[in-house]
Structure formats: C-alpha cells, structure tokens
N, C-alpha and C positions, 0 to 999 in steps of 0.2 A: 240101813242105818236107822237105829231106833229113835223115836221121838225123845227129845231132851238129852240125847247122848252127849252133846256139847256142854250143856249146863251141868250135867252130872260129872263130867270130867273136870270142869272148872271147880266144882265143889270138892272133888277128891283131892285136888291140888291145893286147896285152901288149908292153911295151918289150923289144926284142931283147937288151938288155944286163942285164936284170933276172935275177938268179940265185936259185936255190933255196938257202935258208939252213939249213933243217931240215925233216925229214920223218919222221913217225911213223905207220906203218900198224899201228894197234892192233887189239885183238880186236873192238871195236865201232865205233871212230871213227878216222878218219885226220885228222891235223893237219899242215899245211904252213906254213912261214913264208918271207917274203922281206923285203927292205928296206922294202917298202910296208906290210906287215902280215902277218896270218895268215888261213888259211882252214880250214874243217872239211868233211869229207865222211863219210857213213856208210860203214863198212868192210864192203863186200860181198866174198864169196868165190865163185868159180866153182862149187865143190862144193855150196854152199848152194842152188844152182839146178839141180843135177843135171848140171853141166857138168864137163869135165875141167879140172883146175887148171892155170893157166898162170902163168909167171913174171912178176914185175915187171921190165921191161927195165932192165938196169944197176943192179939193187939193190946197194947198198953203195958206189956211185960217183956217186950223183945229186946230192948236196949240192955246191954250187959251180957246177953246170951251169946254162945258160940255161933259164928256165922254158919258153920257147916250144919248145925242142927236147925237153925231158923230157916235157912235156905231150903233144906230138905222138906220141912213142913210146908213151907210156902209154895214149893213147886207142885205139891199135890193138892193145892187149893184152887181158888178162883183167879181170875185175871188180875185183880188188884194185888193179890198176894204174890202172884208170879212176877208182876212188875217189880215188886219189892225184892224178890229173890234175885232177879237179874241185876238190879242196882247194887245189892250188897255183895254179890259175887264179883262184880266189876270193882267194887271198893276194896276187895281183898287182894286184887292183883298188884304185884310190884310194878313200879314205873319202869317202862321199857325205854332205854336210851336210844333205841333204833327208830322210835316213832318220830316222824318228820312233820313239820307244819304244812301239810298239803291236805286239801279237802277233796271230797269225792267229785265235786263239779269239775275241778281241774283234770282229774283222771278221765272223766267221761268225755270232756272236750278233746283231750288228747287222743282217745280211742276213736271218737267221732271224726276227727281230722284224717284218720287213716281209712275212713269209709266203713267202720264197724257198725253192725246193726246192734242196737242197744235195747234190751228188754229190761224194764224196770218194774220191780214188785213193790208197790207202795207209791203214793203220790207225795212227792217232796216239794218244798217251797221253790226249789230250783227248776221245776218242770217247765214253767212258762218260758224261763230264760233259755233252757236247753232247746225248746221247740223253736224259739226265735233264732237260735244259732244253727238251725236246719240240720240237727242230728237225725239220723235214721232211728227214731225213738218210738217205742211202744210202751205205754204205762198201764199197768194192771192194778186194780184196786178192788176191795171187797164191794159186792153189789150195793150195800147200803151207804158206801162212802165215796161213790164215783163222782168225779168232777168232769167238766167238759173236756172231751178228747180222750178220756180214759176208756179202757176196755175192762170188762168184768173179769175177776180173777178166775172164774169158772172156765175161761177160754185160754188160760195160761199154758196148759200142757201142749196145745197145738202150736204154740209159738216158740217153745223152748229149743227144738232142734235147730232153728235158724238163727239163734242168738249168738253173736260173736262175743258180746259182753252181757252178763246177767248181773244187774245191780239190785240187790235185795235189801229191803228195810230190815234192820235188826229187831224190829218189833215182832218178826216171825219167831224169835226166840221166846217171846212172851206167849204167843198163840200156839206154840208147839208145832209149827209147820215148816220150819227151816230145813230140817233134815230131809223131809219129803221132797222139797223143791230141789235141794242139792242132788238127790238121788236121780232126779229126772232130767238133769242138765245134759247137754251134749258134751262129748269128750274134749272138743276144741274150745269150749266156751271159757272165757275169763270171768271170774266171779269176784264181785265187790260186795262186801257186807258193809252197810253204811247207816249213818244216823247216830245221834247221841247215845242210844241204847247199846251200841256196839261195844263189847268188851275188847279193850286194846290188848289182846293176847296173841302171841304167835301160835298158840295151840290151834287156832282156827285154820292155819295152813294145813294141818293134818287132815282136815275135812274137805279139801279141795277149794278153799277160798284163797284167792290170790292177793287181794288187797283188803285190809281191815281199816275202815275209816270211821273214827268215832271222836270222842272228846276226852280230854283230861280235865278233871275238876281241880282248878288251881286255887279257887277260893271257896272251900266247902261251906263256910258260914253264909256267904252271899248266895250260893246255889240253893241252900236249904231255905233261906228267907224267900227267895224268888218262888220256889216250888210251893211253899206254905201260903204265899199270897196269890196263887193262881196264875203264875206267869205262863204265857204261851211260849212256843219255840222262839219267836222273835224277841221275847222279853227276858229269856233266861240269861243270866250273867254268871261270871266266875268260871266260865268254861273256855277251853282252847281246843280248836280242831286239830287233830293229828291223824296220821296214817302210818300203818305198818304194811310193808309189802313182803311177800314170800321171797326167799332166796332165788335170785336169778330173774325176778320180775322187774325190779327197779321201778322208778316213777317216770311217767311220760313227760 
C-alpha cells in the first residue's frame, strides 16, 4: 500500500469544480470549508518534528481554487500544508447518513469488556480514563511526544501481531504513515481510525479499517473562529462526534 493512497483516492473522488471557500491554519487545528461542508485537521508543523519548515503552497491565494488542485499541491509540501489538505478533502465529502453519534471511547470500552488487547497509536485525551477502566492497553507515541506510561513508536512493530484492536490516530494521514501501519497489522485485528482529523468516508473500509470515528463540523463559522483563536482539542466547538462502521461490524 503506497503512502498517501487513501488521501489520493479521496482527492480523485472530489468533484473537480468544488472550490475551497475558507481555510484557517491555526495554532492547534486547521479548518477548511467548501459548498459541501467543513473539515478539520490537527495543525502540525515541520519544526515540531525536527524538520525544516516548508511553505504552504499558494498561501493567501487558495480560497476560490479547486479543492483537487489545492490538495494535490499541499500533499507534496510540509506538514502544515498536509494538515490543510486533509481538512479540505474532509470538507469535500458528502454527509453520510449512516454515521452514528458514537465515539471511539465507547467502542474501545466495548472491545475491552470482551478482553481485547488494545494497541493505540497516538496519545488521546481519553487515555488516562481508559487506563483507569483497566483495559489491556498499550499506547505508542513519537519519542518527542511521549507521556507517562506511553511506549515509543519505534517499538510498535513488535506489538502489532498481538493486537486484537488497533486504534490509530488519523494524524497518521498527515504524517504519511497510516498505510505502513495498516500493512503491518495482523489479519485478526480490528482497526479503528479515530480523532477529529478522520475523514468520515466509507472509502476507508476498503483499506481494512473497521470503524471510522471522527467529527462532523456542524457550525463551520464557530470551528473557524476557534481554530483562528488558538483553540486546543478541549476548546474546539461546532463539532459533533460520529462513527461509521464497516458492513457487518456494527457498534458494540
């Protein structure tokens, strides 16, 4: 599975005449809007990962341009631009009526109640709560972003074969590492892609993902204002948590 294959397929499915209506690359969150809706992406920076900072291609001229063209240019640039690409591709998706108001925490608790071993890629706000619930949980994070109890992402490969559930942060779409993680999972593993950056699209089922847990931006103006004013995950407003599950999976 090639890097960015998921994002490139989302781009191919985007109407060629759909234009970017607004874009805010904030301190913590990126928000994009189109005539179809709005999308969110975590705002990453190259320098946060020890990389040389790169420009967002065409910054200041992007609004009004076709999403397919802007996204393609941004995917070939730095992390800030890639965050924008993910947000605008999510904003280009039609609303899926099959999405239900269930969040990833509920799914993980359900799997944990069945004795599942959960491997989580990315440290979420819910981690302490999940640990207190006595889930068989291992959390992996980038070496420079480790929090107490986390394991370095360099050790992830050794734990993938034993994972009953693999919960992956959708920021791996931004860093370009999602496809590699999916390629190394065990055949029996249930996969959850989670976090506000997650595109709510059934396309992801084609890549071996069983549950797609993200958000729908119900108040784009509010989300744009929050992002522009430096809102953290706890402060973001105008969003609703939703989940899509692959046929036959259901919700626990």
